[in-house]
C-alpha positions as CSV (number, residue, x, y, z in Angstrom):
1,X,-39.1,-28.1,-21.7
2,X,-41.9,-26.9,-19.5
3,X,-42.5,-29.9,-17.4
4,X,-41.5,-31.3,-14.0
5,X,-41.6,-34.9,-13.0
6,X,-40.8,-37.4,-10.2
7,X,-38.8,-40.5,-10.3
8,X,-39.2,-43.3,-7.8
9,X,-58.1,-56.2,-37.6
10,X,-62.5,-56.7,-38.7
11,X,-63.7,-56.2,-42.3
12,X,-62.7,-53.4,-44.6
13,X,-66.0,-51.6,-44.5
14,X,-66.0,-51.4,-40.7
15,X,-62.4,-50.2,-40.7
16,X,-63.2,-47.3,-43.1
17,X,-66.2,-46.4,-41.0
18,X,-64.2,-46.3,-37.9
19,X,-61.4,-44.4,-39.5
20,X,-63.6,-41.7,-40.9
21,X,-65.7,-41.2,-37.7
22,X,-66.9,-37.7,-37.2
23,X,-66.1,-35.6,-34.2
24,X,-68.3,-35.4,-31.2
25,X,-68.9,-32.9,-28.5
26,X,-69.4,-33.4,-24.7
27,X,-70.8,-30.5,-22.8
28,X,-70.6,-28.1,-25.8
29,X,-73.1,-27.9,-28.7
30,X,-72.8,-25.7,-31.7
31,X,-69.8,-23.7,-30.4
32,X,-66.8,-23.2,-32.5
33,X,-63.5,-23.8,-30.7
34,X,-62.2,-20.7,-32.5
35,X,-64.8,-18.5,-30.8
36,X,-64.2,-19.7,-27.3
37,X,-61.7,-17.1,-26.4
38,X,-64.3,-14.4,-27.1
39,X,-66.5,-16.0,-24.4
40,X,-64.0,-15.9,-21.6
41,X,-62.9,-19.5,-22.1
42,X,-59.6,-21.0,-23.0
43,X,-58.8,-24.3,-24.6
44,X,-56.2,-27.0,-23.9
45,X,-55.7,-29.3,-27.0
46,X,-54.5,-32.8,-26.3
47,X,-53.2,-34.6,-29.4
48,X,-52.3,-38.3,-29.0
49,X,-51.1,-41.5,-30.6
50,X,-50.4,-45.0,-29.6
51,X,-48.8,-48.2,-31.1
52,X,-46.9,-46.3,-33.8
53,X,-44.6,-49.3,-34.2
54,X,-41.9,-47.4,-36.1
55,X,-44.4,-46.5,-38.9
56,X,-42.7,-43.4,-40.1
57,X,-43.7,-43.7,-43.8
58,X,-47.3,-44.4,-44.9
59,X,-48.2,-47.9,-45.8
60,X,-47.3,-48.6,-49.5
61,X,-49.9,-47.8,-52.2
62,X,-50.0,-51.5,-53.1
63,X,-50.9,-52.6,-49.5
64,X,-53.9,-54.9,-49.6
65,X,-55.7,-53.2,-46.7
66,X,-54.0,-50.0,-45.5
67,X,-53.1,-48.5,-48.9
68,X,-51.3,-45.2,-48.4
69,X,-52.5,-44.7,-44.8
70,X,-50.7,-43.8,-41.6
71,X,-47.2,-43.0,-40.7
72,X,-45.7,-40.1,-38.7
73,X,-44.5,-38.3,-41.8
74,X,-48.1,-37.5,-42.7
75,X,-49.2,-37.0,-39.2
76,X,-46.5,-34.4,-38.6
77,X,-48.1,-31.9,-41.1
78,X,-51.4,-32.4,-39.3
79,X,-49.9,-31.7,-35.9
80,X,-48.1,-28.7,-37.3
81,X,-51.3,-27.2,-38.6
82,X,-53.2,-27.8,-35.4
83,X,-50.4,-26.1,-33.5
84,X,-50.6,-23.1,-35.7
85,X,-54.4,-22.9,-35.0
86,X,-54.2,-23.5,-31.2
87,X,-52.0,-21.9,-28.6
88,X,-52.1,-24.6,-25.9
89,X,-51.2,-28.0,-27.3
90,X,-49.8,-31.2,-25.7
91,X,-48.7,-34.1,-28.0
92,X,-48.7,-37.4,-26.1
93,X,-48.2,-41.1,-26.9
94,X,-49.3,-44.3,-25.1
95,X,-46.4,-46.6,-25.9
96,X,-45.2,-49.2,-28.4
97,X,-43.2,-46.9,-30.5
98,X,-40.7,-49.7,-31.2
99,X,-40.9,-52.7,-33.5
100,X,-42.9,-53.2,-36.7
101,X,-40.8,-52.0,-39.6
102,X,-37.2,-52.3,-40.9
103,X,-36.6,-49.0,-39.3
104,X,-36.6,-50.7,-35.9
105,X,-34.6,-53.7,-37.1
106,X,-31.8,-51.5,-38.3
107,X,-31.9,-48.4,-36.0
108,X,-33.1,-50.2,-32.8
109,X,-35.4,-47.4,-31.7
110,X,-33.0,-44.5,-32.3
111,X,-34.7,-43.3,-35.4
112,X,-38.3,-43.4,-34.1
113,X,-37.3,-41.5,-31.0
114,X,-35.5,-38.8,-33.1
115,X,-38.6,-38.5,-35.4
116,X,-40.9,-38.1,-32.4
117,X,-38.6,-35.6,-30.9
118,X,-38.5,-33.6,-34.1
119,X,-42.3,-33.7,-34.1
120,X,-42.4,-32.1,-30.7
121,X,-43.9,-34.9,-28.6
122,X,-44.2,-33.8,-25.0
123,X,-44.4,-37.2,-23.4
124,X,-44.9,-40.9,-23.9
125,X,-45.0,-44.0,-21.8
126,X,-43.6,-47.5,-22.1
127,X,-45.3,-50.3,-24.1
128,X,-44.3,-53.9,-24.0
129,X,-42.5,-53.7,-27.3
130,X,-40.1,-51.2,-25.9
131,X,-38.6,-54.2,-24.2
132,X,-38.0,-56.2,-27.4
133,X,-34.2,-55.6,-27.2
134,X,-34.1,-55.9,-23.4
135,X,-33.3,-53.3,-20.8
136,X,-29.9,-52.6,-22.4
137,X,-31.7,-52.0,-25.7
138,X,-33.8,-49.3,-24.0
139,X,-30.7,-47.8,-22.3
140,X,-28.8,-47.7,-25.6
141,X,-31.3,-45.4,-27.3
142,X,-33.2,-43.6,-24.6
143,X,-31.0,-40.5,-24.8
144,X,-32.3,-39.9,-28.4
145,X,-35.7,-39.1,-26.9
146,X,-36.0,-35.3,-26.4
147,X,-39.2,-35.9,-24.4
148,X,-39.8,-37.8,-21.1
149,X,-41.3,-41.3,-20.9
150,X,-43.4,-41.4,-17.8
151,X,-43.7,-44.7,-16.1
152,X,-45.5,-45.1,-12.8
153,X,-46.0,-48.9,-12.3
154,X,-42.7,-50.4,-13.3
155,X,-40.1,-50.4,-10.6
156,X,-36.7,-50.2,-12.2
157,X,-34.8,-49.8,-8.9
158,X,-32.7,-53.0,-9.4
159,X,-32.0,-52.5,-13.1
160,X,-29.7,-50.3,-15.2
161,X,-32.7,-48.1,-15.9
162,X,-33.1,-46.9,-12.3
163,X,-34.0,-43.2,-12.3
164,X,-34.5,-43.1,-16.0
165,X,-38.2,-42.6,-16.1
166,X,-40.2,-40.1,-14.1
167,X,-43.3,-41.6,-12.4
168,X,-45.3,-38.4,-13.0
169,X,-45.1,-35.2,-15.0
170,X,-46.6,-31.8,-14.7
171,X,-47.0,-29.4,-17.6
172,X,-48.2,-25.8,-17.4
173,X,-50.1,-24.3,-20.3
174,X,-51.6,-20.8,-20.1
175,X,-52.2,-21.2,-16.4
176,X,-53.6,-24.7,-16.7
177,X,-51.7,-27.2,-14.7
178,X,-51.7,-30.7,-16.2
179,X,-50.6,-33.8,-14.3
180,X,-49.7,-37.0,-16.2
181,X,-48.9,-40.5,-15.0
182,X,-48.2,-43.6,-17.0
183,X,-49.2,-47.3,-16.7
184,X,-47.7,-50.3,-18.4
185,X,-49.1,-53.7,-19.0
186,X,-48.0,-56.8,-17.0
187,X,-44.9,-58.0,-18.8
188,X,-44.8,-61.6,-17.4
189,X,-46.1,-64.0,-20.1
190,X,-46.0,-61.2,-22.7
191,X,-42.3,-60.4,-22.7
192,X,-39.4,-62.7,-22.1
193,X,-38.2,-62.4,-18.5
194,X,-34.7,-62.0,-19.8
195,X,-35.8,-58.8,-21.6
196,X,-37.3,-57.1,-18.5
197,X,-34.9,-58.5,-16.0
198,X,-35.5,-57.3,-12.4
199,X,-38.1,-54.7,-13.4
200,X,-41.1,-55.1,-11.0
201,X,-44.7,-54.7,-12.2
202,X,-46.8,-52.8,-9.7
203,X,-50.6,-53.0,-9.4
204,X,-51.9,-50.4,-11.9
205,X,-55.1,-49.6,-10.1
206,X,-53.4,-48.9,-6.8
207,X,-50.7,-46.9,-8.5
208,X,-53.3,-44.9,-10.5
209,X,-55.2,-44.0,-7.4
210,X,-52.1,-42.9,-5.6
211,X,-50.8,-40.8,-8.5
212,X,-54.1,-39.2,-9.4
213,X,-54.7,-38.2,-5.8
214,X,-51.2,-36.8,-5.5
215,X,-51.4,-34.8,-8.7
216,X,-54.9,-33.4,-7.9
217,X,-54.8,-32.8,-4.2
218,X,-51.1,-32.2,-3.4
219,X,-49.9,-30.7,-6.6
220,X,-53.1,-28.8,-7.5
221,X,-53.4,-30.0,-11.1
222,X,-56.4,-28.8,-13.0
223,X,-56.4,-31.8,-15.4
224,X,-55.1,-35.3,-14.7
225,X,-54.2,-37.6,-17.6
226,X,-53.2,-41.3,-17.6
227,X,-51.0,-42.6,-20.5
228,X,-51.9,-46.3,-20.4
229,X,-50.6,-49.3,-22.3
230,X,-53.0,-51.7,-20.5
231,X,-55.4,-52.2,-23.4
232,X,-59.0,-50.9,-24.0
233,X,-60.9,-54.0,-22.8
234,X,-60.7,-57.8,-22.7
235,X,-63.1,-60.7,-22.6
236,X,-61.4,-62.1,-19.5
237,X,-61.2,-60.3,-16.2
238,X,-58.0,-58.5,-17.0
239,X,-57.3,-54.9,-16.0
240,X,-58.0,-52.6,-18.9
241,X,-58.7,-48.9,-19.5
242,X,-62.4,-49.4,-19.2
243,X,-62.0,-51.2,-15.9
244,X,-59.5,-48.8,-14.6
245,X,-61.7,-45.8,-15.4
246,X,-64.4,-47.1,-13.0
247,X,-61.9,-47.2,-10.2
248,X,-60.4,-43.8,-10.5
249,X,-61.4,-40.6,-8.7
250,X,-59.4,-37.7,-10.1
251,X,-58.3,-38.8,-13.6
252,X,-60.0,-36.8,-16.4
253,X,-58.6,-38.6,-19.4
254,X,-57.1,-42.1,-20.1
255,X,-55.1,-42.2,-23.4
256,X,-54.8,-45.9,-24.2
257,X,-52.8,-48.3,-26.3
258,X,-51.8,-51.9,-26.8
259,X,-55.1,-53.3,-28.3
260,X,-54.8,-51.2,-31.5
261,X,-58.5,-50.1,-31.0
262,X,-60.1,-47.8,-33.6
263,X,-62.9,-46.0,-31.8
264,X,-65.7,-44.3,-33.6
265,X,-65.3,-41.6,-31.0
266,X,-63.7,-41.3,-27.5
267,X,-65.7,-43.0,-24.7
268,X,-67.4,-41.0,-22.0
269,X,-67.5,-43.2,-18.9
270,X,-68.1,-42.7,-15.2
271,X,-65.5,-43.0,-12.5
272,X,-65.8,-44.3,-9.0
273,X,-67.6,-41.2,-7.9
274,X,-70.0,-41.0,-10.9
275,X,-68.1,-38.2,-12.6
276,X,-67.1,-38.1,-16.2
277,X,-63.9,-39.7,-17.4
278,X,-62.9,-39.9,-21.1
279,X,-61.1,-42.9,-22.5
280,X,-59.6,-42.9,-26.0
281,X,-57.3,-44.9,-28.2
282,X,-56.1,-44.0,-31.7
283,X,-55.7,-47.3,-33.6
284,X,-52.1,-48.0,-34.6
285,X,-49.4,-47.2,-37.1
286,X,-50.1,-43.5,-37.1
287,X,-53.4,-43.9,-39.0
288,X,-55.3,-41.8,-36.5
289,X,-54.6,-38.8,-34.5
290,X,-56.6,-38.5,-31.3
291,X,-57.7,-35.0,-30.3
292,X,-59.4,-33.9,-27.1
293,X,-60.0,-30.1,-26.6
294,X,-60.7,-29.3,-23.0
295,X,-62.5,-26.1,-22.4
296,X,-61.6,-24.2,-19.3
297,X,-63.3,-21.2,-17.5
298,X,-60.6,-18.5,-17.4
299,X,-61.2,-17.5,-13.8
300,X,-62.1,-20.8,-12.1
301,X,-59.8,-23.0,-14.2
302,X,-62.4,-25.7,-14.2
303,X,-63.1,-27.9,-17.3
304,X,-66.4,-26.4,-18.5
305,X,-66.7,-29.0,-21.3
306,X,-64.8,-30.7,-24.1
307,X,-64.8,-31.5,-27.8
308,X,-63.2,-34.7,-29.0
309,X,-62.5,-36.4,-32.3
310,X,-60.4,-39.1,-33.9
311,X,-58.8,-37.7,-37.0
312,X,-57.6,-40.0,-39.9
313,X,-54.1,-38.8,-40.9
314,X,-54.6,-39.6,-44.6
315,X,-57.8,-39.7,-46.6
């Protein structure tokens, strides 16, 4: 694999509107992605999911709300098609792969990790439900993941999972250097202490600032991505993707999870320096595939713009 790393629900109508939201463009208007190469530009396509919760099959046709929607089996064909159309693709996930269907009850995470590996996921991060069978439950199945799970703000030093998860990743795609770090939600009060043991939760804002600066300034990454399972936003003053975005300096994209948020379109926010940062989340259960196409100047390797959309996997 071409990566390096370091260790250390809302009414039915609203849902359908959200699920069928059209694509939007930031910085590019009326330009087809397919024509960008002819203009001296190149594209990096980021595909992403979150909170899949072992939904490999679509919801049943007799389901009262999600009739025939979702599932990685359907999403796989969509991902395959995009990969045929685009040369530079990264497929990422923001955690909570485990729990939610009998597939987890029986296979304990083994099957979902095998399916995601077969789909060619490049990276994921840890959600709180990855801890449902404890640290041993993670250790027993983690080798079935043919992709890294990046985790930057859980310290597993005093646990059986020490040195299991890189705290950052770097991918190279057609000369574009992409740095990725991962943030998990605070487990205390959400997960039984017996399930996370001596794993230590570190301040996600501090960790984000450290990792993004390292990836940008010391490793020379052209794009910095955060895989976050903090949640999009909360009524109370709790750290979330929206709050995190305002405190970053070098992160270009936050791919979120945990709150199962169906966004009409990815959010364009401002970071601590007033620069653009994109925040997105793709619902849950494999019902939406997030897609962000970053457009780079071939000579300067700077993001000249982007096109983004949230694509329903079955309509």
